[in-house]
N, CA, C and O atoms as CSV, one atom per row, in Angstrom:
chain,resi,resn,atom,element,x,y,z
A,1,MET,N,N,45.432,-27.940,32.387
A,1,MET,CA,C,46.447,-28.041,30.712
A,1,MET,C,C,46.216,-29.086,29.637
A,1,MET,O,O,46.452,-30.277,29.437
A,2,ALA,N,N,45.528,-27.853,28.930
A,2,ALA,CA,C,45.286,-27.862,27.183
A,2,ALA,C,C,46.786,-28.905,26.731
A,2,ALA,O,O,47.771,-28.603,27.405
A,3,ALA,N,N,46.987,-29.897,25.832
A,3,ALA,CA,C,48.299,-30.333,25.320
A,3,ALA,C,C,48.779,-29.376,24.309
A,3,ALA,O,O,48.092,-28.671,23.570
A,4,SER,N,N,50.583,-29.491,24.420
A,4,SER,CA,C,50.727,-28.173,23.790
A,4,SER,C,C,51.874,-29.581,23.057
A,4,SER,O,O,52.136,-30.776,23.187
A,5,ILE,N,N,52.292,-28.151,22.129
A,5,ILE,CA,C,53.141,-29.039,21.319
A,5,ILE,C,C,54.709,-27.761,21.534
A,5,ILE,O,O,55.100,-27.146,22.526
A,6,LYS,N,N,55.133,-27.803,20.368
A,6,LYS,CA,C,56.803,-27.023,21.036
A,6,LYS,C,C,57.027,-26.583,19.129
A,6,LYS,O,O,57.001,-27.214,18.072
A,7,LEU,N,N,57.252,-25.073,19.579
A,7,LEU,CA,C,57.308,-24.511,18.429
A,7,LEU,C,C,59.195,-24.103,18.288
A,7,LEU,O,O,59.825,-23.574,19.202
A,8,GLU,N,N,59.500,-24.309,17.602
A,8,GLU,CA,C,61.335,-22.882,17.339
A,8,GLU,C,C,61.075,-22.829,16.205
A,8,GLU,O,O,60.317,-23.560,15.568
A,9,ILE,N,N,61.698,-21.937,15.853
A,9,ILE,CA,C,61.930,-20.117,14.504
A,9,ILE,C,C,62.523,-20.293,15.262
A,9,ILE,O,O,62.577,-20.402,16.487
A,10,VAL,N,N,63.483,-20.352,13.685
A,10,VAL,CA,C,65.319,-19.932,13.891
A,10,VAL,C,C,65.591,-19.603,13.085
A,10,VAL,O,O,64.919,-20.032,12.148
A,11,THR,N,N,66.432,-18.874,12.805
A,11,THR,CA,C,67.751,-17.605,11.113
A,11,THR,C,C,68.471,-18.547,11.656
A,11,THR,O,O,68.635,-19.509,12.406
A,12,PRO,N,N,68.861,-17.674,10.788
A,12,PRO,CA,C,70.234,-17.662,9.967
A,12,PRO,C,C,71.378,-17.791,11.330
A,12,PRO,O,O,72.412,-18.368,11.665
A,13,GLU,N,N,70.121,-16.575,11.924
A,13,GLU,CA,C,70.972,-15.373,13.176
A,13,GLU,C,C,71.175,-15.540,14.796
A,13,GLU,O,O,71.861,-15.071,15.704
A,14,HIS,N,N,69.458,-17.146,14.435
A,14,HIS,CA,C,69.212,-16.702,16.325
A,14,HIS,C,C,67.944,-17.667,16.219
A,14,HIS,O,O,67.210,-18.007,15.291
A,15,VAL,N,N,67.998,-17.896,17.289
A,15,VAL,CA,C,66.360,-18.523,17.397
A,15,VAL,C,C,65.460,-16.995,18.066
A,15,VAL,O,O,65.800,-16.383,19.078
A,16,VAL,N,N,64.360,-16.681,17.232
A,16,VAL,CA,C,63.008,-16.840,17.873
A,16,VAL,C,C,62.249,-16.338,19.105
A,16,VAL,O,O,61.927,-15.501,19.948
A,17,VAL,N,N,62.217,-18.414,18.085
A,17,VAL,CA,C,60.900,-18.242,19.737
A,17,VAL,C,C,61.429,-20.087,19.151
A,17,VAL,O,O,61.900,-20.755,18.231
A,18,ASP,N,N,60.839,-20.112,20.651
A,18,ASP,CA,C,61.727,-21.970,21.424
A,18,ASP,C,C,60.662,-21.805,22.003
A,18,ASP,O,O,60.674,-20.673,22.485
A,19,GLU,N,N,59.029,-22.715,22.389
A,19,GLU,CA,C,58.296,-22.629,23.665
A,19,GLU,C,C,57.238,-23.773,23.091
A,19,GLU,O,O,56.820,-24.315,22.068
A,20,LYS,N,N,57.128,-23.725,24.521
A,20,LYS,CA,C,55.215,-23.897,24.333
A,20,LYS,C,C,54.238,-23.715,23.674
A,20,LYS,O,O,53.748,-22.600,23.853
A,21,VAL,N,N,53.536,-24.575,22.708
A,21,VAL,CA,C,52.141,-23.141,22.312
A,21,VAL,C,C,51.174,-24.241,22.034
A,21,VAL,O,O,51.589,-25.111,21.269
A,22,GLN,N,N,49.723,-24.400,22.598
A,22,GLN,CA,C,48.693,-25.035,22.054
A,22,GLN,C,C,48.629,-24.809,20.352
A,22,GLN,O,O,48.648,-25.939,19.864
A,23,THR,N,N,48.585,-24.157,19.665
A,23,THR,CA,C,48.186,-23.675,18.399
A,23,THR,C,C,49.568,-23.240,17.354
A,23,THR,O,O,50.590,-22.574,17.521
A,24,VAL,N,N,49.058,-23.899,16.380
A,24,VAL,CA,C,50.205,-22.224,15.150
A,24,VAL,C,C,49.835,-22.594,14.051
A,24,VAL,O,O,49.807,-23.794,13.776
A,25,VAL,N,N,49.413,-21.497,13.045
A,25,VAL,CA,C,48.804,-20.738,11.692
A,25,VAL,C,C,49.687,-20.179,11.301
A,25,VAL,O,O,49.939,-19.046,11.712
A,26,ALA,N,N,50.563,-20.902,10.228
A,26,ALA,CA,C,52.131,-19.834,9.210
A,26,ALA,C,C,51.207,-20.282,7.664
A,26,ALA,O,O,50.488,-21.146,7.162
A,27,PRO,N,N,52.033,-18.643,7.359
A,27,PRO,CA,C,51.754,-18.624,6.051
A,27,PRO,C,C,52.944,-19.280,5.255
A,27,PRO,O,O,54.102,-18.948,5.003
A,28,GLY,N,N,51.539,-21.161,4.761
A,28,GLY,CA,C,52.669,-22.377,3.676
A,28,GLY,C,C,52.343,-21.695,2.095
A,28,GLY,O,O,51.355,-21.042,1.758
A,29,PHE,N,N,53.493,-22.079,1.303
A,29,PHE,CA,C,53.301,-21.505,-0.145
A,29,PHE,C,C,52.206,-22.109,-0.436
A,29,PHE,O,O,52.054,-21.913,-1.642
A,30,LEU,N,N,51.149,-22.873,0.043
A,30,LEU,CA,C,50.203,-22.709,-0.274
A,30,LEU,C,C,48.950,-21.889,-0.382
A,30,LEU,O,O,47.991,-21.377,-0.960
A,31,GLY,N,N,49.614,-22.134,0.490
A,31,GLY,CA,C,48.265,-20.848,1.718
A,31,GLY,C,C,48.876,-21.055,3.133
A,31,GLY,O,O,50.034,-21.208,3.520
A,32,GLU,N,N,47.269,-20.989,3.973
A,32,GLU,CA,C,47.713,-21.167,5.434
A,32,GLU,C,C,47.535,-22.015,6.059
A,32,GLU,O,O,46.511,-22.648,5.802
A,33,PHE,N,N,48.513,-22.558,7.347
A,33,PHE,CA,C,47.589,-24.040,7.592
A,33,PHE,C,C,48.137,-23.866,9.097
A,33,PHE,O,O,49.185,-23.362,9.501
A,34,GLY,N,N,47.161,-24.404,9.722
A,34,GLY,CA,C,47.687,-24.699,10.596
A,34,GLY,C,C,47.743,-26.099,11.370
A,34,GLY,O,O,47.423,-27.193,10.906
A,35,VAL,N,N,48.429,-25.697,13.219
A,35,VAL,CA,C,48.503,-27.457,13.943
A,35,VAL,C,C,48.145,-27.253,14.882
A,35,VAL,O,O,47.890,-26.291,15.606
A,36,LEU,N,N,48.114,-28.461,14.876
A,36,LEU,CA,C,47.730,-28.468,16.939
A,36,LEU,C,C,48.156,-30.394,17.465
A,36,LEU,O,O,47.537,-31.340,16.976
A,37,PRO,N,N,48.441,-30.437,17.725
A,37,PRO,CA,C,49.125,-31.138,19.045
A,37,PRO,C,C,49.514,-31.973,18.562
A,37,PRO,O,O,50.478,-31.878,19.321
A,38,GLY,N,N,49.812,-33.015,17.828
A,38,GLY,CA,C,48.921,-34.237,17.518
A,38,GLY,C,C,49.486,-34.698,15.801
A,38,GLY,O,O,49.688,-35.620,15.010
A,39,HIS,N,N,49.519,-33.509,15.990
A,39,HIS,CA,C,48.658,-33.247,13.687
A,39,HIS,C,C,49.909,-34.585,12.655
A,39,HIS,O,O,50.798,-35.399,12.904
A,40,THR,N,N,49.395,-34.206,11.857
A,40,THR,CA,C,50.478,-35.511,10.981
A,40,THR,C,C,51.735,-34.887,10.796
A,40,THR,O,O,51.517,-33.697,10.567
A,41,SER,N,N,52.201,-34.980,10.794
A,41,SER,CA,C,54.133,-34.911,10.368
A,41,SER,C,C,53.932,-34.845,8.520
A,41,SER,O,O,53.658,-35.730,7.709
A,42,PHE,N,N,54.237,-33.234,8.345
A,42,PHE,CA,C,54.864,-32.888,7.203
A,42,PHE,C,C,56.103,-31.910,6.846
A,42,PHE,O,O,56.699,-31.622,7.884
A,43,LEU,N,N,56.643,-31.345,5.766
A,43,LEU,CA,C,57.206,-30.612,5.481
A,43,LEU,C,C,57.015,-29.179,4.341
A,43,LEU,O,O,57.534,-29.622,3.317
A,44,THR,N,N,56.726,-28.285,4.142
A,44,THR,CA,C,56.350,-27.242,2.807
A,44,THR,C,C,57.253,-26.375,4.038
A,44,THR,O,O,57.621,-26.353,5.213
A,45,SER,N,N,57.267,-25.625,2.563
A,45,SER,CA,C,57.244,-24.124,2.495
A,45,SER,C,C,56.787,-23.271,2.812
A,45,SER,O,O,55.560,-23.233,2.909
A,46,LEU,N,N,57.845,-21.832,3.221
A,46,LEU,CA,C,56.790,-20.649,3.412
A,46,LEU,C,C,56.602,-19.472,2.967
A,46,LEU,O,O,57.747,-19.236,2.582
A,47,LYS,N,N,56.060,-18.624,2.748
A,47,LYS,CA,C,56.102,-17.875,2.674
A,47,LYS,C,C,55.572,-16.763,3.355
A,47,LYS,O,O,54.755,-16.670,4.271
A,48,LEU,N,N,56.480,-15.602,2.439
A,48,LEU,CA,C,56.267,-14.242,3.180
A,48,LEU,C,C,55.233,-13.702,3.748
A,48,LEU,O,O,54.481,-13.117,2.968
A,49,GLY,N,N,54.778,-13.700,5.455
A,49,GLY,CA,C,53.193,-13.413,6.029
A,49,GLY,C,C,53.651,-13.690,7.834
A,49,GLY,O,O,54.556,-14.131,8.542
A,50,ALA,N,N,52.290,-13.069,7.889
A,50,ALA,CA,C,52.441,-13.714,9.583
A,50,ALA,C,C,52.550,-14.315,10.366
A,50,ALA,O,O,51.513,-14.103,10.995
A,51,LEU,N,N,53.307,-15.283,11.103
A,51,LEU,CA,C,53.108,-17.410,11.441
A,51,LEU,C,C,51.811,-16.559,13.209
A,51,LEU,O,O,51.647,-15.369,13.480
A,52,ARG,N,N,51.473,-17.267,13.629
A,52,ARG,CA,C,50.574,-16.679,14.737
A,52,ARG,C,C,50.779,-18.355,15.532
A,52,ARG,O,O,51.068,-19.476,15.113
A,53,TYR,N,N,50.448,-17.763,16.858
A,53,TYR,CA,C,50.321,-18.716,17.850
A,53,TYR,C,C,50.063,-19.083,18.791
A,53,TYR,O,O,51.027,-18.957,19.546
A,54,GLU,N,N,48.702,-19.798,19.566
A,54,GLU,CA,C,48.619,-19.023,20.574
A,54,GLU,C,C,49.556,-20.330,21.985
A,54,GLU,O,O,50.050,-21.457,22.022
A,55,ASP,N,N,49.288,-19.145,22.893
A,55,ASP,CA,C,51.014,-19.776,23.409
A,55,ASP,C,C,50.080,-21.110,24.834
A,55,ASP,O,O,48.992,-21.681,24.759
A,56,THR,N,N,51.176,-21.132,25.970
A,56,THR,CA,C,49.858,-22.488,26.367
A,56,THR,C,C,48.915,-20.986,27.354
A,56,THR,O,O,47.720,-21.278,27.295
A,57,ALA,N,N,49.085,-19.617,28.153
A,57,ALA,CA,C,48.342,-18.934,29.052
A,57,ALA,C,C,47.012,-19.158,27.785
A,57,ALA,O,O,45.930,-19.180,28.371
A,58,GLY,N,N,46.897,-19.271,26.733
A,58,GLY,CA,C,45.803,-18.828,25.729
A,58,GLY,C,C,46.072,-17.888,25.035
A,58,GLY,O,O,45.570,-17.845,23.912
A,59,GLN,N,N,47.370,-16.327,25.693
A,59,GLN,CA,C,47.655,-15.659,24.199
A,59,GLN,C,C,47.548,-15.779,23.071
A,59,GLN,O,O,47.373,-16.961,22.774
A,60,THR,N,N,47.573,-14.791,21.823
A,60,THR,CA,C,47.531,-15.156,20.905
A,60,THR,C,C,49.048,-14.033,20.046
A,60,THR,O,O,49.024,-12.816,19.866
A,61,ARG,N,N,49.966,-14.827,19.755
A,61,ARG,CA,C,51.173,-14.271,19.272
A,61,ARG,C,C,51.967,-14.221,18.347
A,61,ARG,O,O,52.562,-15.293,18.455
A,62,TYR,N,N,52.771,-13.215,16.720
A,62,TYR,CA,C,52.106,-13.162,16.067
A,62,TYR,C,C,54.282,-13.314,15.467
A,62,TYR,O,O,54.885,-13.252,16.539
A,63,VAL,N,N,54.734,-13.377,14.968
A,63,VAL,CA,C,56.307,-13.246,14.269
A,63,VAL,C,C,55.594,-13.011,12.140
A,63,VAL,O,O,55.038,-13.350,11.096
A,64,PHE,N,N,56.520,-11.920,13.259
A,64,PHE,CA,C,56.429,-12.124,10.466
A,64,PHE,C,C,57.577,-13.128,10.338
A,64,PHE,O,O,58.436,-13.413,11.172
A,65,ILE,N,N,57.332,-13.752,8.691
A,65,ILE,CA,C,58.533,-13.644,8.939
A,65,ILE,C,C,58.693,-14.421,7.605
A,65,ILE,O,O,57.778,-15.074,7.102
A,66,LYS,N,N,60.336,-14.255,6.906
A,66,LYS,CA,C,59.994,-13.785,4.814
A,66,LYS,C,C,60.963,-15.030,5.222
A,66,LYS,O,O,61.954,-15.204,5.932
A,67,GLU,N,N,60.044,-15.861,4.297
A,67,GLU,CA,C,59.812,-17.450,3.376
A,67,GLU,C,C,61.057,-18.365,4.752
A,67,GLU,O,O,61.883,-18.168,5.643
A,68,GLY,N,N,60.443,-19.212,4.109
A,68,GLY,CA,C,61.657,-21.017,4.934
A,68,GLY,C,C,61.218,-21.672,4.514
A,68,GLY,O,O,60.735,-21.901,3.405
A,69,PHE,N,N,61.394,-22.373,5.948
A,69,PHE,CA,C,60.225,-23.809,6.137
A,69,PHE,C,C,59.934,-24.274,6.864
A,69,PHE,O,O,60.465,-24.081,7.958
A,70,ALA,N,N,59.115,-24.993,6.738
A,70,ALA,CA,C,58.074,-25.917,8.612
A,70,ALA,C,C,58.278,-27.330,7.890
A,70,ALA,O,O,57.803,-27.715,6.822
A,71,GLU,N,N,59.007,-27.899,8.665
A,71,GLU,CA,C,58.551,-28.944,9.159
A,71,GLU,C,C,57.683,-29.155,10.652
A,71,GLU,O,O,57.844,-28.235,11.454
A,72,VAL,N,N,56.557,-30.573,11.194
A,72,VAL,CA,C,55.186,-29.995,11.491
A,72,VAL,C,C,55.700,-31.776,12.333
A,72,VAL,O,O,55.548,-32.515,11.360
A,73,LEU,N,N,55.941,-32.248,12.932
A,73,LEU,CA,C,55.921,-33.278,13.998
A,73,LEU,C,C,54.178,-33.618,15.259
A,73,LEU,O,O,53.258,-33.001,15.794
A,74,PRO,N,N,54.397,-34.164,15.197
A,74,PRO,CA,C,52.960,-34.363,15.893
A,74,PRO,C,C,53.615,-33.773,18.162
A,74,PRO,O,O,52.924,-33.553,19.156
A,75,GLU,N,N,54.754,-33.767,18.004
A,75,GLU,CA,C,55.413,-32.714,18.889
A,75,GLU,C,C,55.993,-31.951,18.665
A,75,GLU,O,O,56.560,-31.624,19.707
A,76,LYS,N,N,56.323,-31.262,17.775
A,76,LYS,CA,C,56.807,-30.377,17.677
A,76,LYS,C,C,57.050,-29.545,16.282
A,76,LYS,O,O,57.889,-29.998,15.503
A,77,VAL,N,N,56.278,-28.228,15.908
A,77,VAL,CA,C,56.764,-27.991,14.771
A,77,VAL,C,C,58.311,-26.636,14.533
A,77,VAL,O,O,58.923,-25.969,15.367
A,78,THR,N,N,58.374,-26.689,13.761
A,78,THR,CA,C,59.855,-26.469,13.188
A,78,THR,C,C,59.518,-25.236,12.161
A,78,THR,O,O,58.593,-25.441,11.376
A,79,ILE,N,N,60.205,-23.951,12.101
A,79,ILE,CA,C,60.148,-23.390,11.023
A,79,ILE,C,C,61.821,-22.768,11.134
A,79,ILE,O,O,62.252,-22.139,12.100
A,80,LEU,N,N,62.706,-23.171,9.730
A,80,LEU,CA,C,63.731,-22.354,9.334
A,80,LEU,C,C,63.060,-21.155,8.685
A,80,LEU,O,O,61.898,-21.029,8.298
A,81,ALA,N,N,63.804,-20.534,8.669
A,81,ALA,CA,C,63.340,-19.414,7.922
A,81,ALA,C,C,64.404,-17.754,7.759
A,81,ALA,O,O,65.351,-17.062,8.133
A,82,GLU,N,N,64.000,-17.825,7.452
A,82,GLU,CA,C,65.310,-17.112,6.099
A,82,GLU,C,C,65.901,-15.723,7.476
A,82,GLU,O,O,67.003,-15.387,7.908
A,83,ALA,N,N,63.858,-15.091,7.865
A,83,ALA,CA,C,64.674,-13.485,9.103
A,83,ALA,C,C,62.491,-14.078,8.911
A,83,ALA,O,O,61.613,-14.464,8.139
A,84,ALA,N,N,62.935,-13.571,10.770
A,84,ALA,CA,C,62.124,-13.169,11.487
A,84,ALA,C,C,62.060,-12.867,13.149
A,84,ALA,O,O,62.860,-13.130,14.046
A,85,GLU,N,N,60.867,-12.258,13.150
A,85,GLU,CA,C,60.749,-11.369,13.783
A,85,GLU,C,C,59.490,-10.879,14.753
A,85,GLU,O,O,58.555,-10.416,14.100
A,86,ARG,N,N,59.295,-10.898,16.212
A,86,ARG,CA,C,57.903,-10.829,17.019
A,86,ARG,C,C,57.496,-10.007,16.348
A,86,ARG,O,O,57.854,-9.588,15.248
A,87,ARG,N,N,56.819,-9.781,16.920
A,87,ARG,CA,C,55.630,-8.247,16.065
A,87,ARG,C,C,56.047,-7.239,17.612
A,87,ARG,O,O,56.043,-6.009,17.630
A,88,LYS,N,N,56.294,-7.901,18.496
A,88,LYS,CA,C,57.597,-6.749,19.905
A,88,LYS,C,C,58.074,-6.416,18.983
A,88,LYS,O,O,57.430,-5.581,18.348
A,89,ASP,N,N,59.319,-6.828,18.447
A,89,ASP,CA,C,60.411,-6.193,18.060
A,89,ASP,C,C,61.069,-5.888,16.504
A,89,ASP,O,O,62.202,-5.874,16.023
A,90,ILE,N,N,59.261,-5.584,15.865
A,90,ILE,CA,C,59.165,-5.406,15.046
A,90,ILE,C,C,60.119,-3.078,15.300
A,90,ILE,O,O,59.956,-2.277,16.220
A,91,ASP,N,N,60.921,-2.959,14.039
A,91,ASP,CA,C,61.419,-1.663,13.962
A,91,ASP,C,C,60.690,-1.088,13.387
A,91,ASP,O,O,60.738,-1.192,12.161
A,92,VAL,N,N,59.822,-0.340,13.917
A,92,VAL,CA,C,58.990,0.713,13.038
A,92,VAL,C,C,58.961,1.459,12.076
A,92,VAL,O,O,58.255,1.410,11.069
A,93,ALA,N,N,59.919,2.336,12.448
A,93,ALA,CA,C,59.870,3.328,11.914
A,93,ALA,C,C,61.565,3.483,10.605
A,93,ALA,O,O,62.115,4.353,9.930
A,94,ARG,N,N,61.740,1.957,10.941
A,94,ARG,CA,C,62.113,1.214,10.073
A,94,ARG,C,C,62.201,0.129,8.609
A,94,ARG,O,O,62.952,-0.197,7.690
A,95,ALA,N,N,60.931,-0.100,9.148
A,95,ALA,CA,C,60.121,-0.573,8.446
A,95,ALA,C,C,59.233,0.354,7.097
A,95,ALA,O,O,58.543,-0.011,6.145
A,96,GLU,N,N,59.656,1.621,7.589
A,96,GLU,CA,C,58.315,2.698,7.288
A,96,GLU,C,C,59.897,2.738,6.020
A,96,GLU,O,O,59.683,2.313,4.884
A,97,ALA,N,N,61.303,3.244,6.360
A,97,ALA,CA,C,62.366,3.529,5.734
A,97,ALA,C,C,62.590,2.911,4.585
A,97,ALA,O,O,62.762,3.359,3.451
A,98,SER,N,N,62.570,1.914,4.971
A,98,SER,CA,C,62.568,0.726,4.289
A,98,SER,C,C,61.005,0.437,3.291
A,98,SER,O,O,61.026,-0.268,2.282
A,99,LEU,N,N,60.352,0.788,3.556
A,99,LEU,CA,C,59.137,0.471,2.332
A,99,LEU,C,C,59.744,1.831,1.657
A,99,LEU,O,O,60.250,1.787,0.535
A,100,GLU,N,N,59.650,3.219,2.524
A,100,GLU,CA,C,59.371,4.990,1.514
A,100,GLU,C,C,61.327,4.028,0.236
A,100,GLU,O,O,61.475,4.465,-0.906
A,101,ARG,N,N,62.185,3.119,0.675
A,101,ARG,CA,C,63.171,2.986,-0.057
A,101,ARG,C,C,62.840,2.172,-1.481
A,101,ARG,O,O,63.064,2.427,-2.665
A,102,ALA,N,N,62.501,1.589,-1.109
A,102,ALA,CA,C,61.320,0.361,-2.524
A,102,ALA,C,C,60.521,1.151,-2.761
A,102,ALA,O,O,60.614,1.267,-3.983
A,103,LYS,N,N,59.243,2.260,-2.203
A,103,LYS,CA,C,59.015,3.065,-3.220
A,103,LYS,C,C,59.503,3.394,-4.419
A,103,LYS,O,O,59.212,3.221,-5.603
A,104,MET,N,N,60.669,4.134,-3.513
A,104,MET,CA,C,61.612,4.859,-4.618
A,104,MET,C,C,61.919,3.570,-6.064
A,104,MET,O,O,61.975,4.088,-7.180
A,105,ARG,N,N,62.003,2.837,-6.035
A,105,ARG,CA,C,62.964,2.003,-6.157
A,105,ARG,C,C,62.058,1.887,-7.419
A,105,ARG,O,O,62.407,2.151,-8.570
A,106,LEU,N,N,61.097,1.541,-7.096
A,106,LEU,CA,C,60.085,1.102,-8.087
A,106,LEU,C,C,59.860,2.890,-8.736
A,106,LEU,O,O,59.255,2.699,-9.791
A,107,GLU,N,N,59.894,3.148,-8.711
A,107,GLU,CA,C,60.354,4.880,-9.766
A,107,GLU,C,C,60.734,4.980,-10.385
A,107,GLU,O,O,60.404,5.468,-11.466
A,108,LYS,N,N,61.843,4.478,-9.954
A,108,LYS,CA,C,62.611,5.253,-11.169
A,108,LYS,C,C,63.146,3.798,-11.878
A,108,LYS,O,O,64.072,3.681,-12.679
A,109,LYS,N,N,62.117,2.544,-11.234
A,109,LYS,CA,C,62.290,1.951,-12.681
A,109,LYS,C,C,61.176,2.190,-14.169
A,109,LYS,O,O,60.790,1.401,-15.032
A,110,SER,N,N,61.055,2.915,-14.054
A,110,SER,CA,C,60.106,3.310,-15.332
A,110,SER,C,C,61.175,4.355,-16.133
A,110,SER,O,O,60.955,4.613,-17.317
A,111,ARG,N,N,62.538,5.044,-15.318
A,111,ARG,CA,C,63.572,5.675,-16.053
A,111,ARG,C,C,64.418,4.659,-16.350
A,111,ARG,O,O,65.058,4.518,-17.392
A,112,GLU,N,N,64.393,3.790,-15.170
A,112,GLU,CA,C,66.515,2.977,-15.964
A,112,GLU,C,C,66.378,1.790,-15.751
A,112,GLU,O,O,65.640,1.099,-15.049
A,113,GLU,N,N,67.463,1.573,-16.687
A,113,GLU,CA,C,67.417,-0.262,-16.311
A,113,GLU,C,C,68.068,-1.346,-15.932
A,113,GLU,O,O,68.164,-2.495,-16.362
A,114,ASN,N,N,68.839,-0.273,-14.324
A,114,ASN,CA,C,69.481,-0.873,-13.778
A,114,ASN,C,C,68.752,-1.329,-12.492
A,114,ASN,O,O,69.141,-2.051,-11.575
A,115,ILE,N,N,67.794,-0.809,-12.661
A,115,ILE,CA,C,66.520,-1.387,-10.840
A,115,ILE,C,C,66.233,-2.999,-11.279
A,115,ILE,O,O,65.780,-3.317,-12.379
A,116,ASP,N,N,66.510,-3.750,-10.433
A,116,ASP,CA,C,66.306,-5.281,-9.648
A,116,ASP,C,C,64.289,-4.895,-9.789
A,116,ASP,O,O,63.581,-3.983,-9.362
A,117,PHE,N,N,64.157,-5.532,-10.206
A,117,PHE,CA,C,61.829,-5.056,-9.923
A,117,PHE,C,C,61.921,-6.052,-8.674
A,117,PHE,O,O,61.478,-5.785,-7.557
A,118,VAL,N,N,62.899,-7.862,-9.223
A,118,VAL,CA,C,62.228,-8.099,-7.954
A,118,VAL,C,C,61.932,-7.973,-7.056
A,118,VAL,O,O,60.835,-8.110,-6.515
A,119,ARG,N,N,63.602,-7.455,-6.459
A,119,ARG,CA,C,64.286,-7.038,-4.857
A,119,ARG,C,C,63.368,-6.540,-5.565
A,119,ARG,O,O,62.624,-7.293,-6.194
A,120,ALA,N,N,63.184,-4.852,-5.630
A,120,ALA,CA,C,62.731,-4.229,-5.215
A,120,ALA,C,C,61.119,-4.647,-4.446
A,120,ALA,O,O,61.236,-5.031,-3.282
A,121,ARG,N,N,60.003,-4.610,-4.872
A,121,ARG,CA,C,58.515,-5.195,-5.466
A,121,ARG,C,C,58.311,-5.893,-3.773
A,121,ARG,O,O,57.333,-5.943,-3.026
A,122,ALA,N,N,60.469,-6.617,-3.563
A,122,ALA,CA,C,60.118,-7.984,-2.412
A,122,ALA,C,C,60.811,-7.564,-0.971
A,122,ALA,O,O,60.804,-8.173,0.099
A,123,ALA,N,N,61.323,-6.487,-1.279
A,123,ALA,CA,C,61.650,-5.278,-0.648
A,123,ALA,C,C,60.452,-4.590,0.026
A,123,ALA,O,O,60.542,-4.146,1.171
A,124,LEU,N,N,59.204,-4.501,-0.785
A,124,LEU,CA,C,58.130,-3.077,-0.834
A,124,LEU,C,C,57.056,-3.932,0.173
A,124,LEU,O,O,56.292,-3.419,0.991
A,125,SER,N,N,57.248,-5.674,-0.176
A,125,SER,CA,C,55.774,-6.260,0.406
A,125,SER,C,C,56.770,-7.222,1.879
A,125,SER,O,O,56.273,-8.004,2.689
A,126,ARG,N,N,57.524,-6.998,1.828
A,126,ARG,CA,C,57.891,-6.535,3.413
A,126,ARG,C,C,58.233,-5.888,3.829
A,126,ARG,O,O,58.400,-6.288,4.982
A,127,SER,N,N,58.628,-4.697,3.724
A,127,SER,CA,C,57.531,-3.637,4.453
A,127,SER,C,C,56.397,-3.388,5.071
A,127,SER,O,O,56.003,-3.259,6.230
A,128,ILE,N,N,56.056,-3.359,4.214
A,128,ILE,CA,C,53.998,-3.487,4.272
A,128,ILE,C,C,53.161,-3.947,4.934
A,128,ILE,O,O,52.104,-3.513,5.390
A,129,ASN,N,N,54.028,-5.512,5.010
A,129,ASN,CA,C,53.671,-6.825,5.973
A,129,ASN,C,C,54.346,-6.443,7.356
A,129,ASN,O,O,53.816,-6.604,8.455
A,130,ARG,N,N,55.516,-5.946,7.135
A,130,ARG,CA,C,55.918,-5.745,8.939
A,130,ARG,C,C,55.082,-4.392,9.019
A,130,ARG,O,O,53.992,-3.829,9.129
A,131,ILE,N,N,55.566,-4.366,8.968
A,131,ILE,CA,C,54.594,-2.174,9.480
A,131,ILE,C,C,52.996,-3.033,9.699
A,131,ILE,O,O,52.852,-3.489,10.833
A,132,ARG,N,N,52.071,-3.224,8.926
A,132,ARG,CA,C,51.321,-4.255,9.601
A,132,ARG,C,C,50.657,-4.842,10.683
A,132,ARG,O,O,49.804,-4.601,11.537
A,133,LEU,N,N,51.708,-6.062,10.122
A,133,LEU,CA,C,51.744,-6.971,12.225
A,133,LEU,C,C,52.356,-5.754,13.080
A,133,LEU,O,O,52.231,-5.835,14.302
A,134,ALA,N,N,52.984,-4.676,12.558
A,134,ALA,CA,C,53.633,-3.876,14.041
A,134,ALA,C,C,52.635,-3.082,14.674
A,134,ALA,O,O,52.640,-2.564,15.791
A,135,THR,N,N,51.546,-3.071,13.525
A,135,THR,CA,C,50.724,-1.804,14.485
A,135,THR,C,C,49.223,-2.483,14.748
A,135,THR,O,O,48.160,-1.882,14.910
A,136,GLY,N,N,49.430,-3.724,14.742
A,136,GLY,CA,C,47.896,-4.923,14.533
A,136,GLY,C,C,47.041,-4.694,13.424
A,136,GLY,O,O,45.812,-4.695,13.355
A,137,GLN,N,N,48.102,-4.455,12.387
A,137,GLN,CA,C,45.945,-4.453,10.629
A,137,GLN,C,C,47.069,-6.291,10.676
A,137,GLN,O,O,48.074,-6.841,11.127
A,138,GLU,N,N,45.880,-6.449,9.839
A,138,GLU,CA,C,45.820,-7.741,9.997
A,138,GLU,C,C,47.005,-7.590,8.640
A,138,GLU,O,O,47.382,-6.570,8.063
A,139,PRO,N,N,47.320,-8.772,8.459
A,139,PRO,CA,C,48.636,-8.939,7.178
A,139,PRO,C,C,47.950,-9.225,5.732
A,139,PRO,O,O,46.785,-8.977,5.421
A,140,ASP,N,N,49.223,-9.960,4.723
A,140,ASP,CA,C,48.602,-10.602,3.689
A,140,ASP,C,C,48.374,-11.528,4.536
A,140,ASP,O,O,47.763,-12.540,4.193
């Protein structure tokens, strides 16, 4: 078996992933970064996007990350995320409904001043990324 590294993805509600993996590629705030066993230690912030990892069987797995932090150690990667969902757990219908709500809010922005544009754009981005990931498309 090839060398492995422990991957933990944790949200305030629960542990999403806790397993040994071969590689991790995460959406860092300054760009995507990859981690292999024995990597140099560092701490960084994460942006919204798809984290992918290769499990010990060689299968590529995906997890949607809604911002957070990553701590990389030579034997372990810990992801602390505001929210995270494995690709297989994403409810596409719920994500599509969220996308429509965000679009409606943004359309109202031109007519009403009490719409929070930043929050509506963030909701739109989350929805699009979740749908892309769940349907096998390349996320942003």
